[in-house]
N, C-alpha and C positions, 0 to 999 in steps of 0.2 A: 595452099597449101597441106600437108599431107600430115597428120597428128603420128608422132614419135610414139611406139609401142613402149610399153612396161621394161623391157629391155635397155631401149634407149636411154626411156627418161630417167635409169640409171645410172650410167654412164655421163650421166652430164655433170659439168663443177654441180660443187655445190654454192658456190654463193651467186648463177644462176638461175637454181632451185629457190634459194632465202632472198630474198630482195628486201634492206629495207629503206630503201625509197617507193616499195609500193606498199608495205605495210605501213610508213606516215603518210601515205596518201590515203589508206584504206583509213585509217583509225583519225583523222585526222578533226573532226570536227569534236572527237573524245580528248583528241589530245589540248584544244585548243579549250576545253570546259572546266578540265582540271588540271593545269599547268598557270598555277598562279605568279611563281615565282621563275620571270624572266630574264633576272638580273643573273643567275649562279650560271644560264644557259649564255649570257651572253663570255662572262667570264672568261671558262672553259673555252667556248670556238674560238672568243682572241686570242687568249693565252700558247694555245697552240695553232694558231694558225689560219684557221676552219675561217674564222670572218676577220672585216680587215675592219681598218678605223673607220671607214666610211659606211659599212656594212650597218655596226654597232649602231649610228650615227644612225639610220635609214629605220632603224629599227623602235630608238629613240622619238624618230617626231610619228609615229604615230597615236591616237590619239587617246583609243582606248586599250587595256589589258589583255581582253580577248584580239583584240588588231596587230598587236606587237606579237605574239603567239602568232597568230597564222602568218604574219609578215617573214618570224626566221624558221620556220617552215617551209613555205618558199625561193628561199638563201640555202637554206639545207639542200632540202632538196635539187638541188641547182645546179649545185656545190659536187652529188655525188655520191656515192654508194657509204665510199669511207665516212665524208661530211652527218650520216644519214648514222654511218653506225654509230659511231663516235656520239651523234646525241641522243642514242637510248642506251648507252653506257652509263653519261650523265644523268638520265630521270636512273638507270638501274642504284648507279652508286650514290647518291643524294637522294635517301629514302626519308629523311625527315622535309625532305623541300618538295618534295612527290611524293609525302607520304599515299594519295587520295591513285596513285598510278601502279602501287602496289597490287592489287589484284591481277588487273592487266598486265605487267611484267611477267609476274609468273605462270599469266595463265598462254603469252608466247612461246617463254620459252626463250626466254633470250640469250646468248651465249656471244662473247666477245671471241675477234679474234685474238690470238699472240701481238699484232700491232697493232690496237688498240685496247687492249691492257698494259703495253707496254706505257701510254700517254698521261700525262698526271689528272687528275681532278682535285681540284679545291674546291673547297668548301665557302661559299658565303654566303650560304642561306641563314639569316637572322635566327632564326629560333635555333640553329648549331652555333654562333656566334658566340649567340647569351648565352650556351650549356657551360662555351669555353672559358666565356666571362665570369659566369659563376663558379666552376671550378678553381679558375684562377683567384677570384675574389677569397670560397672559401678557403680553401690550397692555404693562402697566407694566412687567413685569422688565426685559421685552426693549428698554424703548423710549430707555434709556441704558447705556453701556459705560463701567462706572470704569476711570477712568485708575490711576496706582501711586499719586498723593497720593488721600489715601479724600475730601478737601472737594474732587474737580473728577470729574466724568459731562462726556460727552459727545452728542452726541445720535448712536444709532446711525445715523441716514436720515446724515447728513450725515459719520461716516465711510468708515462700508461700502465696498468696493470689491471688487466679484469676483477672485476668482482662477482659474492651472489650472486645470479640475478636470478628472482621464482616465481613462476606464474603461480600467481591467485586464481580465488576464484571471487564472483560478490563480491562474498562477506569476510574475503583475506585468507581461504583455507587454503592449504598448499596445493600446486596442483601438479608440482614436478618444478625439475630447475633447465635453466636456458643454459645449453652446452656453450655458443658463442652472439655475439652481434649480429650474422645474418639469419641465428636463429630468431630474433626478436622481433625480425621484414616479414618472416617467413607465414604464406599465407595460410596457410596449414599446420601451423604450431601454435596451442595456447587458444584458442578463441573460443571464446565468452557468448558473443552475440555475431553473428553474418552482417547484420542488421549497424553492427556499430561501426563509428571512422573511426575511432581517436585509443592511439597506444596509451595506455596510465601507468608512466613509470611514478613509484613515490619509493621516499625511503627518510633517512633520517637528517638532519643536517648535517651537510658536509661526506652524507657517504658516498659522492659519486657521479650525482643525477648530471650534474653539467657535465663532469669532464666524459661521461659516455655517449651525449650528447655532442658533444666538440670532435671525442675518438667516431663517432658515425657523419660525422660533415668531415674530418680527413678522409675518412675511407672512401664515400663518393664524390671528397674531390680530385683524387688519385685513381679514382676509373676505379675501385676495386668491392663495390656495390653492385646490387640488380644493375646490369647494365640499362634494361628498361626505365628505369630512373634518369631522366634528362634534365630536370632542374630541381635543385635544393633549398628552400628558401628558412632558414632558422631565425628568432624570434625569440627576444626575453620574452615572458609578459606586463614587466615592471613599465617597459616601454609605454604599454597603454595608462599607462596610469596620467602622465605630462600631458594625453588630451585634455582641453577645454569641452564643458558638454557641449557647446556649441559646433564643434569641430564636424567637420562631415570629408569623408573619403569616397573613393570607387575604391575597388578592388584592384584595380590594375595601380591606381596611387596609389597602393597600401604597402603593395607587392615592389612594384619601381620605384619608386622614389622615398620609403623606407627600409629595404634588403635592397636589388641590384637591380641598373636604368640598363633598357637592353641599349646596343653602339647602334642598331640600324631595324625600321619598321619595329616600332612597340606594338601596333594594334595587329603585328603579322602575328608576334611571339606568343602576345597574352591570346589571339585566337584559336593558335594551335593550342595553349593549356587550356582553356577552356572544351577543346576538342576531344582532349586526353589527359584526363587531368590523374590519370595512370600514371601518369610520365613522373606526377609530381611527389616530393617527400616533404612536411611541411614540418621543423620544430619547435617546440614550443616553452619553453623551459621557465620554472619560476611559476606556478600558479600561484600560489599561498604570495609571494608578493604582489600578485595585482591590484592595486586597492582603490577603488573608484568611483566616484560618489554617484555616478552615471544610473541614472533608474533606468533600469532596461525594460521593465513593466508596461512603458506609459509607449513604450515604441515598439512598432512592429517588426516583425523578423523581418528578415530581404533574402530574395534567392535570385534576382538580379544582378548578375557580379557588374553594371554597370551604372550601376544605382550611389550615386553618393551615401555614406550611413557615418553614425559616429563607430572609428574604429572593433570599441568595444563589441557595437556587437558585429561588423564582421569576423571580429572573433572567433564572434560564440556560434555564429552559422557555419565557420571553415569545422568546425569542431564537430560540430551538432551535423556536416554533409549539406546544408541546405545550397552551405556555394560549397562548386569543386567535388561533388560527391566524388566520390574511387580514389580520391589523391590518396597518398599515406601520410597517417599524421601522428604525430608525438609530441605527449606531454607530460611537462614532469610540474614535482610536487610533492612538500612536503608529508610524512605522514599525518594523516590525519585529516586531510582534505579529499573529501569525495564530492565524484557528480555522478549525475543523473544516470543505472545502469546503460537506461537504451544509448546514452552514446558513446559508452565504451565494447570497441573490440578485443581488447585482451587490457589483461594488466598483469602491472611486475612487480612486483616488493626487489631493492635494492636492499641487500641485508652488510655492506660492507665486503672486508678480504678474512677470507676463511685461515690455517695457516695457512695452506698451501699458495694462496697468493701473497698473503705476508712474505711468504717468507723469498717469491717473486721479486716484491719491488724489492726489498732487502736489495736481492743482487742490482735492479738497475739502479736503486739511486748509492751503494758503496759495492763498483766491483772488484775494489779491494777483499781480497778472503781474509789476509787478516780483519779487516775492520770489520767486515760483516763478521765474523765471531768474535769479534768483542761485545760487537753492538746485543747480537740474542743472546752472550749470559749477560750485558745487564738487563737487559728485556725478560729473561730468565729468574732472575735474582727477584725484582720488582712486578708482581701480578699484577698492580694496578697500573701502570702503563701497557701491559703487554695487551689488558681489558679494552684502553685507551687506541689502543693500533689497529681496532676493529673496528675502527674508521678513520675511512682515509682521509680526512682533512685533517685529525689527530694524528692521524703518526704519521702526517706530513710533519707536520709542527714540533712534534719529539722525535723525530731525524732531523731538522733543521737542528732543532735544542743540541742534539747528539752531535753534529757533523763544529756547532760552535763550540762546545766543551772539548769531543776532536784536539781543534786551534786552538785552544789557551792553556790544553795542559799539555802537548809538545805529545801529542801521541796518545795520549797516560788521558783519557776522559773517564769524569770520576762524576760520578751521578748520581743526584742527590742520596740517601742513607732515612731518610726519613720517609712516610709514605708521601705517593705525589695525587694532590689534585689537579683536580680538570684548573682549577685555582692558578695553582700553581705554574700550570704549563703556560699559559694565559700571560703573565709577567715576566718568566720569562724569555716566550716574544716578545713583550712589548720591551724589557731590558736592553737585547740584544737589538732589538733596533733606534735604539735611543743609542746607542753605543756605536752604533755605523755612523754617526751622524759626529763624534767630537773624531779629533785632530789623531789621524796614527804617525808613525815612527818605526822606521826603520828597526832602529835598534829599541825603543825599549814597549813594550803591549801597554794596553787602557790597564794600569790599575785599581780603575771605579769602583767603591761598595755599587750593588746594585739601592742603596739608600741615598749616595750620592747620585746616583745614576738617576732616579725616580725625581729627588730632589731640585735637580737642574731641568729635567722634562716637565716638572708639576705644569705650568702653563700652559704645555703646546697637550696637552695629557685632557688637563681641563678645556680648553678651548672642543681636543674633539667629544672629548662625554658628554660638553652641551649639546653638539651638532649630534648626538647618539641618542638623547636624553629627548631633547626635540620630535627627534622622527621616528621614537619607539612609544612617545607619549601620542600622536598622529599618526600609529603602523605606517609608516612608511621607510623607504627606502632607498632613496633615491631623495637627494639633497641640489637645491640651485643657488645659483653665488650669495643669490638674497641670503639664505638659513647661514650660509657657511660664513661669509662676513657677520653677519649677526651674530656668530660665534666670536665672533675673534683669531678666526682659523688662519695661518699668517701663509706663506706661499709655504718659507721652510717647515711647515710644521704638516704639510702636503706631499711633500719630500719624502717624509716618514715610509710609505707606501702605505696606510693603513684608510685613507681614505682616495681609490682611484676615479677618472673621470668617465663617464659616462657615455659610450659613442654617439648614441642617441640624442640631439640636441629636442629640447623642449619647445613647440610650436610656437614661434615669435621670439625665438630667443637665439641668442649667434653665441654663446658660450658655454664651456659645458656642462652635465650638472656631476653630483659625485655618487659614490657611494663607497661604500664599507666595501672591503675585498670580503668578506662573507658575511652575513647576519649575525652570527655567533660572537663575532666581532663586534660587532654594534652593540651591543647584550651588553658583554664587558663594558666596553667605555663607559656605556649608562649607571651600570655600577660602580663604577669609578666614580661616576660626577658624583652619583648619590650620593655618598662615602667623603667625596675631599671636596665637597662647594659645604661652604660657612651657610648660604640660607637654607639648604634645603630640609626642612620642617619632615618630624612623626607623619605624619601624612600623608604626604610627598612621598620619602623612603620607604613610606611601606605599599604605593601606589599600585605594583604590580602584583602581590600576596592576592589584590582581589580578585586574579584571574585563579586561582583553584578554590573557586565556588564559594558560597555564602554557607555555614552550617548549618547540616541541615540540608544539604540539598544533594549529600553524596549516594545515599541510595538510589536516589533517582540518577548519577551515571553509570554509563555504561562501559564496562570493562575492552569493549571493540573501537576502533577511531569514532568517532559523532559525527551523523551526517551532518555537512556544513550545508543549507540551504544554497543556490547556486543560479539563480533567478536567470540570468544570461543563458543560460542552458536549458531553463525549460523548466527549472525549478522558483519558486514568488517568495517562496521562505517569508520568514516572519519578516513584518517591516519598524525596520531600524538598524535590520542585525546587518552586520558585511557578510557578503557572501564569499569571501573570498579569503577571513580570518584564521588563521592558525597560532594558537599559543603558545610555542616552542619558541620562541623569543623573549615572551614574556617571561616565559620561565626560567630560561638560560639566564636573564638576567637579576633572578630571584638567587640561584648557584652562585650566580659571583656573589651578588651581598653579602649570602650570608658567609663565600669564602671570603671574600677582605675585611670582613667585621669579625670572623678567628682571633682569637686568640693569639693564633701566630704570626698575622700579620699587621701585630701591635706594635713591636718594635720599626716596622716600612712603615703603617698607616701614621704616626706619633708626631715624624716629621713631614707628614704634609695638612693633615689636621691637629686644630686646637686641640688638646688632651679631652676642654670639658663638652667638648661637641663628637668628638668621639665615643665618650659615656655615657652619653643623649641615647646616641644613635645603635648603639650596643645592645642598651636595657631595653630598648623601646622593641630593636629586630627580635630577642631574645623571648620577651614579654610576650608579640605578635607571635612566634612559629611556637612556642609553650601552646599555648589556649587554639591555635588553630590545627596543632598536634592532637590535643585531648576533644578539641569539637569534632571533627574527623573521624577517630576512630572508634567514636563511641557512638558514629550514627552510621562506618560501615553497615554494611545488609549480614546479616545469622543468618543458618540456618544449623537444623541439628541431623545429624547425616552419622551414619558407621561411629557411634559414642561418640564425635567431634562435634563441638562446637565450629562449627566450619565459620570465617569470616570472608566472603566474596571481594581482597585488592581494590582499586580502583586506578588508572594512572597518576590522581594526585595524589598516593599511599608513594608511589615507585621515585615521585618529584621531590615530594617530602622528605625521603629517605634519599635523595641525592643532597638534597640545600644537610638533611644534619650533615652526613658526611661531607660534606665539604668543609665544614663549620668544625670537623676534627674536636669534637668536647664530648666529651665522655660524661657527663653532665646530662648532656640534652642527650646523648645514647641510652645513660642509664633511666630517664622521665618516659620516652619515645618505649623502650620493653614494657615500662610499668603499664602504659597505654593497650598493650595489646591483652584482650579482654579475651580473647577466644585461643582456642589452642590445638584448632588448622588453619591458615594462613595459606591462600589461593589466589597467587599469580598470577594465572593463568590468560597467555594472551596477554601482554601486555606490553609484548615487544621489551623488554627488559634485556640486557644485555651485561655481558663480565664487571663492566664498574659498577653495573648497582647490586649485582651480589658481595663487593668491595662493602656499599651502603647497606647492604641487606645484616652481610655479617656482621655489620659495625650496632648496628641494631640488635639482633638477633645475641647476639654473643653476650648482654648480658640479664637476656632473659634466663629465668631459673627455672619455668617447668621443663617436660616434658611438649615438643610443639611438630605441629605434623605439616610441612615447608611443598605446597603442589607449583612447582616454575613448569608446568608440563609447554608447550609449544612458545617458545623465547629463541634466542638468540643468545645463547650463552656460551659455548662452545668445552673448552678444557681447560681455558684459561678461569671462567666465570667457575668453573669446578672448584682450582685451587682456591680460589678466594672466598667459597663458603665456608673453609679450612675451620673457620673461630667459632664457627656453633652446630661443629657436625654432636656436636659434646652433647644437644640436648634434644636433637631431628631421633623420630621415631618413623616416622613416615618420608621419604625422599623421594617427590617424584620430578625426572627429570626428561622425560620423554619429549621426540621433535629438540633437539634443539646442538644437533652437529658435534655430539659428544664420540672423542674417539675410546683408545685403548686407552692412551696416557692420562686421560681424562676417572676413568676405573681405575685405575692405580690406585689415584690418591683416594678414589673413595672405599677402595678396601684399606689401603693406609689407618682412615678417619673412621669409621663405619665401622672397622674393627674392635677399635680402642675404647670405646664407651658398651659397642652390640649389643642396643637399644634396638635394634634397627625393626623394624615388623613389617614395612612395606618398601619397597624398593621399584621403578617404575623407569625404566629404558631402551619403550617400545623405539623405534626409528630413531637413531642412532646410526653413527659409524662404526661399529663393535663388532671384533674378528673374534679369532676361533682364541688370542690373548687377552684378549678382555674376559673373556667365556671363565677363563683360566681362575682371574680374582677375582670374578663375582663367584665360580665356586666355592673359591672359600670365604668369601662373605656365606655364604649360604652355610658353610660348615661350623664355623665360629660365632653367628649371629644366630643361637641359640632362639630368638621369639619372630625370627623372619616367614610370614605365612602368607606374602605375594611379592611377588618376585614378574616383572613384565621384559621382558628382552626382544618382542619380536619385530620385526622390519628390521634385522640389522644384518652384517653377513657374517654367521654364524652357520662352523659347518661342522661338519660330522665330529672332527677332532672335538671342537668348541662343544659337540654336544656330551661325548665320552667324558668330559670334564666335568660337566655338571649332570651328570647321569652317577659318577661315584657320588657326589654333594648327597645328591637328589634321595638315592638309596641309605643313606643315616643321619636324612633330616629326621627328628618329630614332629618338626613346627609348620612347614611349610602345606597350605593350602591349595592357591592354584599359580602354577606357570605357565606362560605363554612366552610359544618357541614361534610364530608362526612367522611367513613370509621372512623364515632364511632359509640356510641349503644345508642343511643336516640330510642327509642323503642312507643307504642303508644301516651301515655300520652304525653312525651316529644313533638310527632311529632304535639298532637289537639292545646298545648299551643303554637307554631310558628305559627301552620294555624291562629288559632286566630288572632293570634300578627300581622300578615299580613293584615287582613281586614283593619285594620286602620291604617297603615303605607301607606305613598305614597310617600315614595322613592324607596327603594329597586327593582334592576334590577337583578340581577340577583340572586340567592339563590344554591346556592349546598347541597344537602342530600343524596348522592351516596351513595351506602351499608350503613345504618340503619337495623332499626328492625322497616320499618314503614308497617302499613299493609293496609285495605280496610280501615279502622276508619278514620285512617289521612287523605284516599284519599277523604272520605267523604268531613273532615271539611278541607280538602284543595281545595275541588270544591265548597265547601261554601264560599271559600277565595275570588274566581278568580268570583263569581258573581259581587261584589262589587271591588277587588284591579283591576285597570285596565294599573298601571306603569307593574310591575311586565313581564318582559320581558323572560328572560330563569330561568327554575323550571329540575333543572337534579335528581331526581329518582331513579337511577340506580340501579337494585344489590337490594331492599326492597322486603319485601315480601305483594306484588299485585295483586290480582289475578285481572280478568277480569269485576270483580264486583266492583272494586275499581275505573279501568281506567272510565267503564263505566260513572260511575258519574263524570269522570271527561273532560270525554265526551259532554256529558251535559253542564259542567260550558261554556265550551267552547264557545257556541252559542251566548250568549252574553257577550262576551269577544274579545273585537279589539287587544288588548293590549301585551296581550303573546303573543309569537311570537314562540316557540317551548316548548312543557311539555317528557324531555324523559325521556323512561319508560323501555329501554334492562337490563333484565335479570330479570325481575319478573315474577311473578307463572304465565304466560298466555303460551300458545303456539301457533303452527304457526296458527292455522284454528279459531281462536281466537281473535289472534292480525288480521286475513282480517277482522274481522266483523270494524274496526277503520281502514281503508285504506283509507275512502273517506277523513276524517281529517287529514289534513298533517301534524300538527300540535304537535301531538304526532304520537312520535316515542319509536313505540315497539319493531322492531328489528333491 
């Protein structure tokens, strides 16, 4: 037969050039080796009438999987080209089922015809089915948020609001903010350790860690996260406390039996997960709530996914990457919980609501604009409530209280006029939920007083308090039926909604366990029990104050969160220590104890506690509080610096301030103020929030001497600045750098600091101050004649703000140092500042690093240097100055003997040009 030439070949029909049947025949052994799922093929061939029931039975009779594949190929090839093409189409469409064939399918460049593309392909692959089941289950579980009352759930979509997510270093220094949840999983953003496996999310109680994970689960279930993530496994760490020491599970059992079980072929699903761990997302919520007596130091690590091990061992090895290395793992815990650095991939600090987040949350919770406005007015009138609203949990509580007031006062809400403490808020929460159990009438509202409500509910509250106290003593947050029944908690008490059933059952139990809706609520009920129970003695009353540390230990405490030994993650720690313990729940118990025993609460408590017992407990608490405070303040580390006796305050001091404020006792505040012997109080990196400023002011407004206050690197914002108002009369140094302060907070500073005019140092580095705030700061500089240091770097000040500051600098006779680095000051602003310095005879150090200063500014600065002999250090690093501008500065130095250095690194000058200025040692170009 004559072989056709190229021209004849080109005219042949394409179907004769490309035989699907021949393709299957040539690659038969490859297909037999890599097709493991025959059921998908049979389902699709049968559904599209390419196979009959008899064909399926013939395949099913084959003894082994390779034999089944061979039989399918024989039948498909016998039925013609269309069936062979459809067979390839199924392989191409079901990528998860035939993952090993992806390279081959890509290599052959298979493209189905229009006819084949019109055929339906059903996905009965076990992996895909399992993914669908996981999405359905997590979508269902994450759709609603359970509120305090078990009868009420709200849609996550309607209430979730982003919070401030801040990337931090190993030592918790800020590395910038995360703009979205997608950035949290971005493999290129904020990575501290490429070998690390765990994204660690931490923050204070109630800041929204669990809500964030629930939002992530909801997005994954809706297919709105990375498409490559096919599995999402959610665990609460407290679940691992329920296992006995003798319990052992394989990784497959942990994932499938305690999360979601595959409907078909679990072994195949698990095998896929082991081959492709990068397709899995794990979320572990609440490491600080894991309390296990299991000693990991006595058992080896496990790297085998099939070997049975204690569940805590599996958790530890998942986080370390010994199991399922490459999977995405998110772990949450409270602030103060640390894990070894080698496990960390990223560290993310949740800081709660910023003002913009709070406004967004307000709009979500109150769609009615008129109600929004009333709420905002009430919050602005009460800074204590504003500061609490920075924490999402407390914000939710306050908003619910507002809704309660809104309903009972017929749309004319009356928020309390006196200062509101956290104890007040939680008492109101309890009152609201107790009142929900009262019979209601269509014509008459509930007129029961707070006292009557608590007296009627005393039995239920005492029982709940007994459960809370039992758990707090043992560091437990989940309670079995035995503990609940022993505390005489009735079914009606459970219906109040403070305790809720835990979905995970303890091994060997068929009844649910319980937990308080939030750990802070457990702390409140613990304190309530200690106050109202007649049998509680002085020692038991003060039990949790031991967590403040022994007198004399203060000097050994770091202001940074302590490293907690974590033996299951590789650090064996100190024998006998609880590797997961965080003390915040104890501290909140102390806080509520002070609030409940305060004078303001006696009217309520005298109906719940015998008068003699109440007096005894109050005397014991105040005596202990005074003694602890005096001893703690006496032992704080001190240094002498810059003419100040500086004291480095500790986190314990913050908790003491909170407790003092909760008492609302002026006597306690006065005693605390007398105990401050130093005149420079340093509270940096203490994670202080706005409410802590209120507590600080409560003490410091009794301080009769002048004081320096350093609150750099906290989370104060404008609310915090407002709460500091009572103590500005004694402050000579105010340091508020890195605190999210805006122009609104600067306005408050101007109004207060210019009343007293004693300010010498103002630090506002790395905030959110614009030109509007710069105008207020210029007025502070004008009116405070003793101001010597002004730190305004890393804000949002442009040339307009620079011009305002220039006018103030021109007239100042006291200013010694100004920091304006990392702003947006350009030509006109720079020239105005240069002209101002021609008439200023006090400034010695001027920071203008990384602005937008050019040669015109350099020329103006050169003119300034011809007359100003006072300035010693001028920092112009990373601007836009060229060799021309530097030349003008060099010329000006010929007649200036005062300036010691001009730093110009990072400007528009190359090494060759820089050599021309080597003779002038005061010019630093490289």
